[in-house]
Backbone as a chain_set.jsonl record, in Angstrom:
{"seq": "MRARSVFNLCEAKQESLQVQRRSTDVLWGLANGRPAVNCLHMPQPLAPGDLAPDFSAIAVGGPYRDGQTVSLSDFRGKTVVHYFYPKDDTPGCTTQACGLRDRYEPFLEAGATVFGISIDSPESHSKFIAKHNLPFPLISDEAQRIVQDFGVWVEKNKEGRTYMGTERSTFVIGPDGRIKSIFRSVKPEEHAETVIQNLRNF", "coords": {"N": [[10.62, 62.315, 163.312], [11.737, 63.52, 166.418], [9.75, 64.314, 169.322], [10.722, 66.372, 170.877], [12.278, 67.856, 169.093], [10.307, 68.817, 167.417], [8.888, 70.558, 169.113], [10.903, 72.405, 169.605], [11.197, 73.508, 167.094], [8.739, 74.734, 166.73], [8.995, 76.856, 168.434], [10.872, 78.385, 167.235], [12.283, 81.433, 165.957], [11.118, 83.863, 163.507], [13.268, 84.933, 162.173], [14.959, 82.818, 161.856], [13.967, 81.3, 159.8], [14.937, 79.957, 157.527], [16.465, 77.946, 158.663], [14.504, 76.581, 159.981], [13.089, 75.696, 157.797], [14.888, 73.91, 156.628], [15.056, 72.058, 158.656], [12.529, 71.116, 158.843], [11.793, 69.717, 156.578], [9.561, 68.884, 153.96], [7.511, 66.168, 154.616], [7.086, 63.383, 152.824], [4.413, 61.338, 151.842], [2.097, 58.836, 150.829], [-0.971, 59.488, 149.608], [-4.069, 58.728, 148.534], [-2.926, 57.937, 146.152], [-1.058, 59.904, 145.451], [1.65, 62.269, 146.168], [1.748, 63.48, 149.496], [1.523, 66.139, 151.898], [2.719, 66.557, 155.13], [1.057, 68.513, 157.187], [1.753, 69.49, 159.679], [4.433, 69.879, 159.572], [4.895, 71.758, 157.683], [6.425, 74.609, 156.361], [5.949, 78.174, 156.778], [4.879, 80.247, 154.045], [7.252, 82.147, 152.16], [7.741, 85.705, 152.36], [7.885, 89.176, 151.3], [10.471, 90.922, 152.952], [11.282, 88.848, 154.549], [14.149, 86.898, 155.5], [16.085, 85.584, 152.97], [16.331, 82.117, 152.227], [19.44, 80.541, 152.693], [21.778, 78.807, 150.555], [23.837, 76.312, 148.973], [25.024, 75.438, 145.826], [25.522, 74.015, 142.517], [26.438, 76.18, 139.957], [26.115, 76.965, 136.55], [27.505, 78.298, 133.552], [27.893, 81.767, 132.4], [30.124, 83.51, 134.524], [30.796, 81.149, 135.746], [31.228, 79.096, 134.045], [31.73, 75.783, 133.217], [30.784, 74.868, 135.605], [30.538, 75.667, 139.012], [30.547, 75.808, 142.583], [28.206, 77.811, 144.235], [27.016, 80.101, 146.728], [24.19, 81.616, 148.218], [24.753, 83.432, 150.214], [27.169, 84.447, 149.416], [26.637, 86.686, 148.023], [25.942, 88.851, 149.547], [25.375, 92.281, 150.015], [24.796, 92.796, 147.445], [22.272, 93.059, 144.886], [20.132, 90.425, 144.072], [18.6, 88.405, 141.631], [16.582, 85.721, 141.616], [15.259, 83.447, 139.529], [12.901, 80.975, 139.288], [12.209, 78.127, 137.367], [10.37, 75.635, 135.469], [11.586, 73.624, 133.595], [14.439, 72.97, 131.573], [14.747, 74.151, 128.223], [12.099, 73.849, 127.367], [9.017, 75.032, 125.877], [7.758, 77.354, 127.272], [9.723, 77.962, 129.205], [11.923, 78.476, 127.619], [11.06, 80.748, 126.227], [10.919, 82.516, 128.399], [13.612, 82.559, 129.315], [14.968, 83.527, 127.047], [13.79, 85.991, 126.831], [14.844, 87.288, 129.065], [17.515, 87.215, 128.31], [17.481, 88.911, 126.051], [16.865, 91.307, 127.241], [18.85, 91.832, 129.004], [20.717, 93.843, 129.595], [19.476, 96.05, 131.078], [19.259, 94.802, 133.579], [21.908, 94.551, 134.36], [22.555, 97.253, 134.494], [21.052, 97.975, 136.661], [22.489, 96.818, 138.615], [22.0, 94.207, 139.306], [22.345, 90.739, 139.974], [21.672, 87.931, 138.099], [20.172, 84.751, 138.374], [19.056, 81.727, 137.026], [17.051, 79.042, 138.188], [16.535, 75.611, 138.36], [15.424, 72.154, 138.584], [16.942, 70.699, 136.895], [19.864, 68.975, 135.601], [23.401, 69.923, 135.818], [24.572, 69.386, 133.34], [22.4, 69.461, 131.579], [21.719, 72.138, 131.891], [23.994, 73.358, 130.766], [23.733, 72.683, 128.048], [21.342, 73.989, 127.446], [22.05, 76.668, 127.872], [24.065, 76.989, 125.921], [22.637, 76.474, 123.545], [20.839, 78.604, 123.393], [22.331, 80.83, 123.825], [22.615, 82.092, 126.388], [23.309, 84.679, 128.681], [23.496, 84.663, 131.436], [24.022, 82.801, 134.512], [22.895, 79.442, 135.374], [21.426, 77.619, 137.985], [21.715, 74.398, 139.381], [19.415, 72.325, 140.901], [19.085, 69.578, 141.668], [18.506, 67.958, 143.863], [16.264, 69.088, 144.839], [16.228, 70.784, 146.956], [16.465, 73.621, 147.132], [14.186, 74.578, 145.777], [12.213, 73.648, 147.479], [12.847, 74.982, 149.871], [12.331, 77.616, 149.138], [9.679, 77.459, 148.686], [8.524, 76.827, 146.214], [8.109, 74.375, 145.146], [5.579, 72.645, 144.114], [2.232, 71.234, 144.047], [0.891, 70.171, 141.001], [-1.488, 70.119, 138.296], [-2.3, 68.549, 135.373], [-4.148, 67.862, 132.597], [-5.711, 66.11, 134.073], [-3.822, 64.713, 135.472], [-1.999, 64.521, 138.415], [0.864, 65.933, 139.853], [4.145, 66.715, 141.219], [5.93, 69.756, 140.887], [7.981, 72.542, 139.718], [7.035, 75.783, 140.527], [6.665, 78.588, 138.442], [8.374, 81.163, 139.404], [9.691, 84.233, 140.778], [12.213, 85.713, 142.787], [13.302, 88.659, 144.184], [16.117, 89.694, 145.751], [17.469, 91.688, 148.248], [20.457, 93.702, 149.012], [20.852, 93.25, 151.719], [20.202, 90.663, 152.106], [17.569, 90.085, 152.411], [14.272, 89.332, 151.225], [12.928, 91.29, 148.702], [10.98, 91.493, 146.711], [8.434, 89.373, 145.333], [7.417, 87.369, 142.673], [4.946, 85.397, 141.53], [3.899, 82.538, 139.632], [4.455, 83.606, 137.064], [4.087, 85.116, 133.781], [5.785, 83.916, 131.023], [6.507, 85.542, 128.763], [6.234, 88.116, 129.713], [7.837, 88.375, 131.837], [10.6, 89.393, 132.058], [10.39, 92.22, 131.653], [8.659, 92.905, 133.711], [10.206, 92.392, 136.036], [12.35, 94.128, 135.593], [11.116, 96.664, 135.754], [10.41, 96.58, 138.426], [12.944, 96.554, 139.666], [13.821, 99.098, 138.988], [12.318, 100.659, 140.623], [13.392, 100.504, 143.092]], "CA": [[11.247, 63.41, 164.057], [11.453, 63.423, 167.836], [8.827, 65.326, 169.814], [11.477, 67.523, 171.367], [12.666, 68.656, 167.94], [9.118, 69.5, 166.927], [8.617, 71.691, 169.991], [11.935, 73.414, 169.377], [10.908, 74.183, 165.83], [7.578, 75.591, 166.934], [9.43, 78.03, 169.184], [11.907, 79.096, 166.474], [11.94, 82.777, 165.531], [10.995, 84.044, 162.063], [14.6, 85.217, 161.656], [15.624, 81.553, 161.552], [13.047, 80.557, 158.947], [15.634, 79.04, 156.637], [16.845, 76.777, 159.455], [13.273, 75.842, 160.2], [12.739, 75.028, 156.548], [15.76, 72.762, 156.425], [14.802, 71.081, 159.702], [11.159, 70.621, 158.718], [11.557, 69.337, 155.178], [8.263, 68.272, 153.722], [7.504, 64.72, 154.775], [6.235, 62.872, 151.755], [3.764, 60.056, 152.003], [1.244, 58.546, 149.692], [-2.382, 59.576, 149.977], [-4.89, 58.675, 147.324], [-2.11, 57.745, 144.968], [-0.221, 61.051, 145.12], [2.419, 62.746, 147.31], [0.992, 64.29, 150.439], [2.349, 66.936, 152.792], [2.358, 66.554, 156.531], [0.866, 69.944, 157.446], [2.401, 69.871, 160.932], [5.825, 70.175, 159.301], [4.951, 72.617, 156.512], [6.849, 75.946, 156.733], [5.152, 79.285, 156.294], [5.378, 80.778, 152.775], [8.11, 83.323, 152.246], [7.097, 86.972, 152.047], [8.838, 90.291, 151.304], [10.966, 91.247, 154.286], [11.898, 87.658, 155.132], [15.512, 86.561, 155.113], [16.06, 84.531, 151.953], [17.044, 80.9, 152.65], [20.763, 80.379, 152.078], [21.995, 77.503, 149.944], [25.029, 76.117, 148.151], [24.67, 74.566, 144.706], [26.342, 74.183, 141.321], [25.99, 77.136, 138.942], [26.729, 76.734, 135.243], [27.37, 79.413, 132.632], [28.389, 83.049, 132.866], [31.474, 83.396, 135.078], [31.007, 79.83, 136.353], [31.572, 78.207, 132.939], [31.207, 74.418, 133.254], [30.186, 74.567, 136.897], [31.204, 75.966, 140.271], [29.616, 75.927, 143.698], [27.903, 79.162, 144.693], [26.11, 80.212, 147.871], [23.484, 82.895, 148.225], [25.437, 84.329, 151.148], [28.306, 85.063, 148.722], [26.189, 87.891, 147.33], [25.541, 89.906, 150.474], [25.842, 93.57, 149.515], [24.367, 92.914, 146.051], [20.898, 92.673, 144.571], [20.118, 89.151, 143.358], [17.324, 87.96, 141.078], [16.48, 84.266, 141.448], [14.017, 83.06, 138.873], [12.687, 79.536, 139.275], [11.451, 77.72, 136.187], [10.157, 74.183, 135.528], [12.432, 72.673, 132.887], [15.257, 73.482, 130.473], [14.453, 73.98, 126.8], [10.685, 73.673, 127.072], [8.573, 76.275, 125.232], [7.602, 78.491, 128.172], [11.002, 78.277, 129.862], [12.789, 79.062, 126.596], [10.567, 82.118, 126.036], [11.312, 83.29, 129.571], [15.064, 82.733, 129.336], [15.374, 84.384, 125.932], [13.342, 87.341, 127.182], [15.863, 87.828, 129.964], [18.72, 87.415, 127.489], [17.312, 90.077, 125.186], [16.725, 92.517, 128.076], [19.812, 91.63, 130.086], [21.44, 95.076, 129.909], [18.878, 96.772, 132.208], [19.575, 94.127, 134.846], [23.279, 94.949, 134.697], [22.518, 98.669, 134.864], [20.469, 98.042, 138.006], [23.408, 96.171, 139.551], [21.409, 92.938, 139.751], [22.911, 89.467, 139.522], [20.554, 87.062, 137.729], [20.365, 83.303, 138.339], [17.92, 80.856, 136.814], [17.153, 77.852, 139.034], [15.593, 74.519, 138.094], [15.916, 70.877, 139.108], [17.71, 70.039, 135.845], [21.274, 68.704, 135.888], [24.345, 70.888, 135.238], [24.762, 69.074, 131.92], [21.232, 69.988, 130.885], [21.875, 73.6, 131.899], [25.039, 73.731, 129.804], [23.164, 72.581, 126.708], [20.33, 75.046, 127.335], [22.789, 77.936, 127.751], [24.748, 77.018, 124.626], [21.649, 76.507, 122.461], [20.148, 79.894, 123.319], [23.299, 81.89, 124.091], [22.183, 82.792, 127.601], [24.461, 85.348, 129.303], [23.449, 84.546, 132.896], [24.197, 81.413, 134.969], [21.773, 78.641, 135.83], [21.75, 76.807, 139.154], [21.124, 73.062, 139.371], [18.847, 71.923, 142.189], [18.607, 68.207, 141.439], [17.992, 67.388, 145.115], [15.014, 69.811, 145.127], [16.36, 71.461, 148.246], [16.224, 75.065, 147.014], [12.785, 74.827, 145.42], [11.396, 73.423, 148.672], [13.109, 76.052, 150.837], [11.693, 78.844, 148.664], [8.248, 77.234, 148.604], [8.045, 76.801, 144.832], [7.902, 72.984, 144.747], [4.147, 72.638, 144.373], [1.41, 70.25, 143.354], [0.337, 70.667, 139.745], [-2.466, 69.231, 137.672], [-2.351, 68.725, 133.923], [-4.934, 66.841, 131.912], [-6.165, 65.136, 135.049], [-2.692, 64.056, 136.145], [-1.44, 65.316, 139.505], [2.292, 65.686, 140.044], [4.885, 67.803, 141.851], [6.81, 70.452, 139.967], [8.434, 73.874, 140.109], [6.214, 76.936, 140.167], [7.438, 79.643, 137.785], [8.354, 82.275, 140.362], [10.928, 85.017, 140.858], [12.479, 86.393, 144.051], [14.319, 89.713, 144.143], [16.73, 89.713, 147.084], [18.238, 92.907, 148.437], [21.837, 93.577, 149.5], [20.854, 92.786, 153.112], [19.823, 89.255, 152.143], [16.126, 89.956, 152.609], [13.458, 89.325, 150.014], [12.294, 92.584, 148.444], [9.789, 91.292, 145.883], [8.153, 88.017, 144.883], [6.489, 87.268, 141.552], [4.57, 83.995, 141.424], [3.156, 82.113, 138.442], [4.652, 84.677, 136.095], [3.949, 84.808, 132.364], [7.141, 83.928, 130.455], [6.751, 86.642, 127.833], [6.175, 89.395, 130.427], [8.668, 88.262, 133.03], [11.771, 90.275, 132.094], [9.994, 93.62, 131.82], [8.076, 93.044, 135.054], [11.279, 92.463, 137.029], [13.117, 95.361, 135.33], [10.373, 97.788, 136.334], [10.518, 96.449, 139.872], [14.293, 96.98, 140.059], [13.917, 100.554, 138.808], [11.59, 101.315, 141.695], [14.109, 100.345, 144.379]], "C": [[10.829, 63.318, 165.518], [10.563, 64.573, 168.271], [9.57, 66.579, 170.256], [11.869, 68.446, 170.222], [11.483, 69.443, 167.408], [8.815, 70.722, 167.772], [9.641, 72.79, 169.795], [11.656, 74.198, 168.117], [9.736, 75.135, 165.982], [7.958, 76.882, 167.621], [10.469, 78.85, 168.428], [11.402, 80.454, 166.036], [11.853, 82.85, 164.019], [12.349, 84.296, 161.426], [15.303, 83.939, 161.208], [14.767, 80.682, 160.646], [13.769, 79.558, 158.054], [16.097, 77.791, 157.383], [15.624, 75.912, 159.685], [12.889, 75.068, 158.95], [13.593, 73.786, 156.344], [15.449, 71.659, 157.436], [13.428, 70.447, 159.58], [10.838, 70.335, 157.274], [10.214, 68.651, 155.062], [8.381, 66.754, 153.83], [6.527, 64.152, 153.76], [5.677, 61.498, 152.131], [2.919, 59.823, 150.777], [-0.196, 58.575, 150.173], [-3.187, 59.643, 148.695], [-4.039, 58.622, 146.06], [-1.25, 58.919, 144.579], [0.547, 61.51, 146.357], [1.56, 63.624, 148.203], [1.944, 65.002, 151.37], [1.835, 66.791, 154.211], [2.278, 68.014, 156.978], [1.537, 70.409, 158.726], [3.837, 70.309, 160.69], [5.991, 71.166, 158.148], [5.334, 74.027, 156.917], [5.926, 77.008, 156.182], [5.729, 79.795, 154.98], [6.263, 82.001, 153.003], [7.342, 84.56, 151.81], [8.165, 88.066, 151.995], [9.201, 90.697, 152.723], [11.612, 90.071, 154.981], [13.345, 87.524, 154.672], [15.445, 85.415, 154.118], [16.84, 83.311, 152.438], [18.397, 80.783, 151.936], [20.871, 78.974, 151.492], [23.353, 77.486, 149.272], [24.669, 75.115, 147.07], [25.594, 74.865, 143.529], [25.687, 75.158, 140.357], [26.795, 76.894, 137.668], [26.512, 77.959, 134.373], [27.839, 80.728, 133.237], [29.803, 82.897, 133.397], [31.801, 82.013, 135.638], [31.291, 78.742, 135.314], [30.92, 76.83, 133.073], [30.663, 74.002, 134.614], [31.067, 74.869, 138.087], [30.14, 76.083, 141.353], [29.449, 77.386, 144.095], [26.976, 79.08, 145.899], [25.43, 81.568, 147.807], [24.199, 83.902, 149.116], [26.663, 84.996, 150.526], [27.937, 86.434, 148.158], [25.615, 88.948, 148.267], [26.169, 91.222, 150.0], [25.44, 93.805, 148.067], [22.889, 92.545, 145.924], [20.938, 91.42, 143.706], [18.701, 88.86, 142.872], [17.399, 86.454, 140.869], [15.174, 83.986, 140.726], [13.964, 81.536, 138.745], [11.823, 79.179, 138.07], [11.377, 76.195, 136.149], [11.196, 73.305, 134.849], [13.17, 73.323, 131.726], [14.639, 73.172, 129.109], [13.028, 73.534, 126.498], [10.15, 75.014, 126.572], [8.482, 77.495, 126.151], [8.912, 78.924, 128.806], [11.996, 78.88, 128.879], [12.371, 80.496, 126.32], [11.016, 83.01, 127.181], [12.802, 83.583, 129.568], [15.533, 83.675, 128.23], [14.909, 85.82, 126.145], [14.325, 88.026, 128.11], [17.159, 88.109, 129.209], [18.623, 88.705, 126.682], [17.195, 91.385, 125.961], [17.718, 92.473, 129.239], [20.505, 92.916, 130.518], [20.806, 95.873, 131.051], [19.13, 96.119, 133.566], [20.981, 94.509, 135.305], [23.315, 96.395, 135.161], [21.961, 98.859, 136.272], [21.372, 97.398, 139.056], [22.897, 94.847, 140.067], [22.14, 91.746, 139.151], [21.764, 88.492, 139.304], [20.99, 85.6, 137.743], [19.037, 82.64, 137.992], [18.129, 79.603, 137.654], [16.091, 76.842, 138.613], [16.193, 73.232, 138.64], [16.658, 70.074, 138.044], [19.173, 69.876, 136.262], [22.165, 69.814, 135.327], [24.568, 70.654, 133.748], [23.608, 69.608, 131.076], [21.314, 71.512, 130.792], [22.884, 74.051, 130.847], [24.508, 73.706, 128.375], [22.15, 73.699, 126.453], [21.002, 76.4, 127.109], [23.42, 78.054, 126.371], [23.76, 77.175, 123.471], [21.049, 77.89, 122.27], [21.043, 81.083, 123.676], [22.883, 82.745, 125.292], [23.383, 83.397, 128.319], [24.541, 85.19, 130.816], [23.562, 83.073, 133.301], [22.894, 80.766, 135.405], [22.238, 77.733, 136.964], [20.999, 75.489, 139.087], [20.683, 72.667, 140.781], [18.25, 70.519, 142.065], [18.01, 67.576, 142.692], [16.695, 68.057, 145.559], [15.043, 70.511, 146.484], [15.972, 72.938, 148.154], [14.758, 75.344, 146.699], [11.86, 74.598, 146.612], [11.597, 74.55, 149.685], [12.432, 77.355, 150.441], [10.184, 78.675, 148.451], [7.684, 77.201, 147.2], [7.934, 75.372, 144.282], [6.455, 72.666, 145.108], [3.451, 71.506, 143.622], [0.804, 70.885, 142.111], [-0.649, 69.648, 139.195], [-2.537, 69.549, 136.193], [-3.072, 67.554, 133.301], [-5.338, 65.717, 132.849], [-5.07, 64.41, 135.791], [-2.104, 64.994, 137.189], [0.016, 64.936, 139.722], [2.922, 66.888, 140.734], [5.821, 68.44, 140.837], [7.149, 71.842, 140.466], [7.477, 74.948, 139.619], [7.108, 78.012, 139.547], [7.346, 80.914, 138.629], [9.71, 82.961, 140.417], [11.013, 85.739, 142.199], [13.582, 87.421, 143.821], [14.827, 89.89, 145.572], [17.654, 90.905, 147.195], [19.634, 92.654, 148.973], [21.939, 93.066, 150.936], [20.455, 91.324, 153.243], [18.351, 89.016, 152.362], [15.379, 90.041, 151.274], [12.764, 90.671, 149.862], [11.002, 92.42, 147.661], [9.667, 89.825, 145.51], [7.134, 88.082, 143.754], [6.189, 85.784, 141.345], [3.75, 83.75, 140.164], [3.241, 83.161, 137.339], [4.427, 84.182, 134.665], [5.318, 84.936, 131.706], [7.449, 85.144, 129.591], [6.761, 88.012, 128.506], [7.187, 89.482, 131.56], [9.784, 89.287, 133.1], [11.376, 91.721, 132.373], [9.397, 93.874, 133.2], [9.166, 93.219, 136.106], [12.113, 93.731, 136.84], [12.419, 96.573, 135.95], [10.445, 97.76, 137.853], [11.88, 96.932, 140.37], [14.444, 98.493, 139.965], [13.228, 101.332, 139.91], [12.27, 101.186, 143.054], [14.681, 101.685, 144.8]], "O": [[9.661, 63.058, 165.808], [10.597, 65.659, 167.692], [9.109, 67.699, 170.039], [11.803, 69.668, 170.353], [11.627, 70.594, 166.996], [8.522, 71.794, 167.243], [9.299, 73.973, 169.815], [11.855, 75.412, 168.074], [9.745, 76.229, 165.417], [7.307, 77.906, 167.414], [10.905, 79.894, 168.913], [10.211, 80.614, 165.77], [12.429, 82.018, 163.316], [12.572, 83.923, 160.274], [16.135, 83.964, 160.301], [14.836, 79.455, 160.719], [13.285, 78.447, 157.84], [16.123, 76.701, 156.813], [15.683, 74.686, 159.601], [12.425, 73.93, 159.027], [13.092, 72.738, 155.939], [15.562, 70.474, 157.124], [13.178, 69.377, 160.136], [9.754, 70.662, 156.789], [9.79, 67.925, 155.961], [9.248, 66.141, 153.208], [5.322, 64.397, 153.817], [6.379, 60.636, 152.659], [3.028, 60.552, 149.791], [-0.594, 57.789, 151.034], [-2.986, 60.536, 147.871], [-4.397, 59.194, 145.031], [-0.741, 58.943, 143.458], [0.155, 61.187, 147.478], [0.747, 64.413, 147.723], [3.053, 64.526, 151.612], [0.632, 66.895, 154.453], [3.304, 68.676, 157.132], [1.862, 71.589, 158.859], [4.408, 71.031, 161.508], [7.11, 71.391, 157.685], [4.643, 74.617, 157.747], [5.198, 76.765, 155.219], [6.947, 79.783, 154.805], [6.039, 82.784, 153.926], [6.417, 84.482, 151.002], [9.236, 87.907, 152.579], [8.333, 90.802, 153.589], [12.406, 90.256, 155.903], [13.711, 87.981, 153.589], [14.82, 84.39, 154.388], [17.918, 83.469, 153.011], [18.473, 80.914, 150.714], [20.141, 78.066, 151.89], [23.947, 78.537, 149.031], [24.083, 74.07, 147.351], [26.347, 75.838, 143.543], [24.527, 74.989, 139.983], [28.0, 76.651, 137.713], [25.459, 78.593, 134.442], [28.145, 80.804, 134.427], [30.614, 82.212, 132.774], [32.953, 81.734, 135.969], [31.564, 77.597, 135.672], [29.694, 76.721, 133.045], [30.137, 72.898, 134.759], [32.2, 74.394, 138.173], [28.986, 76.413, 141.077], [30.431, 78.108, 144.271], [26.243, 78.105, 146.066], [26.035, 82.554, 147.387], [24.244, 85.092, 148.802], [27.148, 86.001, 151.045], [28.812, 87.244, 147.853], [24.887, 89.839, 147.831], [27.343, 91.264, 149.631], [25.701, 94.873, 147.512], [22.339, 91.817, 146.75], [21.683, 91.355, 142.728], [17.729, 89.044, 143.605], [18.181, 85.969, 140.051], [14.098, 84.259, 141.258], [14.856, 80.906, 138.177], [10.828, 79.847, 137.788], [12.229, 75.525, 136.733], [11.656, 72.333, 135.448], [12.6, 74.126, 130.987], [14.092, 72.094, 128.877], [12.784, 72.902, 125.471], [10.776, 76.044, 126.821], [9.054, 78.544, 125.854], [9.181, 80.119, 128.931], [12.823, 79.707, 129.264], [13.224, 81.373, 126.189], [11.448, 84.14, 126.954], [13.215, 84.721, 129.791], [16.395, 84.524, 128.456], [15.562, 86.76, 125.691], [14.608, 89.214, 127.956], [17.817, 89.122, 129.446], [19.567, 89.494, 126.638], [17.405, 92.459, 125.397], [17.456, 93.009, 130.315], [20.847, 93.066, 131.691], [21.533, 96.34, 131.927], [19.206, 96.807, 134.584], [21.213, 94.758, 136.488], [24.023, 96.729, 136.111], [22.348, 99.785, 136.985], [21.061, 97.426, 140.247], [23.302, 94.399, 141.14], [22.506, 91.748, 137.976], [20.972, 88.249, 140.214], [22.037, 85.249, 137.199], [18.009, 82.953, 138.593], [19.261, 79.148, 137.816], [14.907, 77.166, 138.521], [17.333, 73.218, 139.104], [16.97, 68.903, 138.257], [19.651, 70.56, 137.167], [21.734, 70.568, 134.454], [24.732, 71.604, 132.982], [23.82, 70.142, 129.988], [21.017, 72.099, 129.752], [22.646, 75.02, 130.125], [24.799, 74.603, 127.584], [22.114, 74.278, 125.367], [20.573, 77.18, 126.259], [23.322, 79.098, 125.726], [24.018, 77.923, 122.528], [20.779, 78.31, 121.145], [20.563, 82.209, 123.811], [22.814, 83.971, 125.203], [24.376, 82.705, 128.546], [25.554, 85.547, 131.419], [23.231, 82.19, 132.509], [21.926, 81.441, 135.756], [23.321, 77.152, 136.9], [19.808, 75.453, 138.778], [21.475, 72.675, 141.723], [17.066, 70.308, 142.325], [17.104, 66.747, 142.596], [16.091, 67.64, 146.547], [14.0, 70.789, 147.076], [15.236, 73.443, 149.002], [14.155, 76.243, 147.285], [10.839, 75.273, 146.746], [10.635, 75.021, 150.29], [12.004, 78.119, 151.306], [9.494, 79.626, 148.081], [6.509, 77.506, 146.993], [7.693, 75.182, 143.089], [6.141, 72.444, 146.277], [4.004, 70.91, 142.698], [0.272, 71.994, 142.161], [-0.643, 68.478, 139.576], [-2.804, 70.687, 135.805], [-2.667, 66.402, 133.453], [-5.317, 64.541, 132.487], [-5.352, 63.575, 136.65], [-1.751, 66.132, 136.879], [0.357, 63.754, 139.769], [2.309, 67.953, 140.824], [6.433, 67.747, 140.024], [6.664, 72.271, 141.513], [7.15, 75.008, 138.434], [8.182, 78.309, 140.07], [6.356, 81.642, 138.567], [10.743, 82.351, 140.14], [10.03, 86.3, 142.685], [14.659, 87.091, 143.325], [14.058, 90.198, 146.483], [18.519, 91.113, 146.345], [19.965, 91.529, 149.346], [22.967, 92.52, 151.336], [20.375, 90.797, 154.352], [17.919, 87.871, 152.488], [15.8, 90.724, 150.34], [12.091, 91.137, 150.781], [10.029, 93.13, 147.917], [10.668, 89.119, 145.386], [6.114, 88.764, 143.863], [7.087, 85.007, 141.02], [3.016, 84.619, 139.694], [2.229, 83.553, 136.757], [4.559, 82.993, 134.377], [5.953, 85.983, 131.828], [8.537, 85.712, 129.683], [7.253, 88.977, 127.921], [7.369, 90.539, 132.165], [9.909, 89.988, 134.105], [11.965, 92.372, 133.236], [9.607, 94.935, 133.786], [9.065, 94.09, 136.969], [12.537, 94.343, 137.821], [13.06, 97.404, 136.593], [10.532, 98.809, 138.491], [11.962, 97.636, 141.376], [15.13, 99.099, 140.788], [13.506, 102.513, 140.118], [11.77, 101.704, 144.053], [15.32, 101.782, 145.847]]}, "num_chains": 1, "name": "protein.A"}
């Protein structure tokens, strides 16, 4: 990245955080055998009150059936729940999705539109939805653009193995496009009720 671009980014306003995020994508290198982040280009974590990063991606299921492109900006004037999860049809992600399915009515009553987001393909999403009869759509982020913009693409460690993956996190976005609540590293079995109670307090 040119020096001039770096200086311009440093002077960018918080209002343009999503632009800054897209312009300062994490630069991956290899340090000690694992991906490393260039801290000079690392965006600040999102917080309640921030404008949610806009995106366009393929959504599968619900009104989008086999797949249609959706943008976050399409939902201005509505409350949106984006829940990020690691992988389709794995134990924790299935528990989380089925919990939302079984408690979906309160989300509708609150006027909230629910989207699950993972880096799985649309085809994988379709199978996951069909297998568990999920009533809400799932967004495919195969390019890992959305998970990086929302700051949920993180380093993980399992059994001594370090790798990058999606943090199980949920963002509640208000009608004005600003983040109202963030739930990070949520427990799958408690997730639905936690978000429902949050929506009831709006």
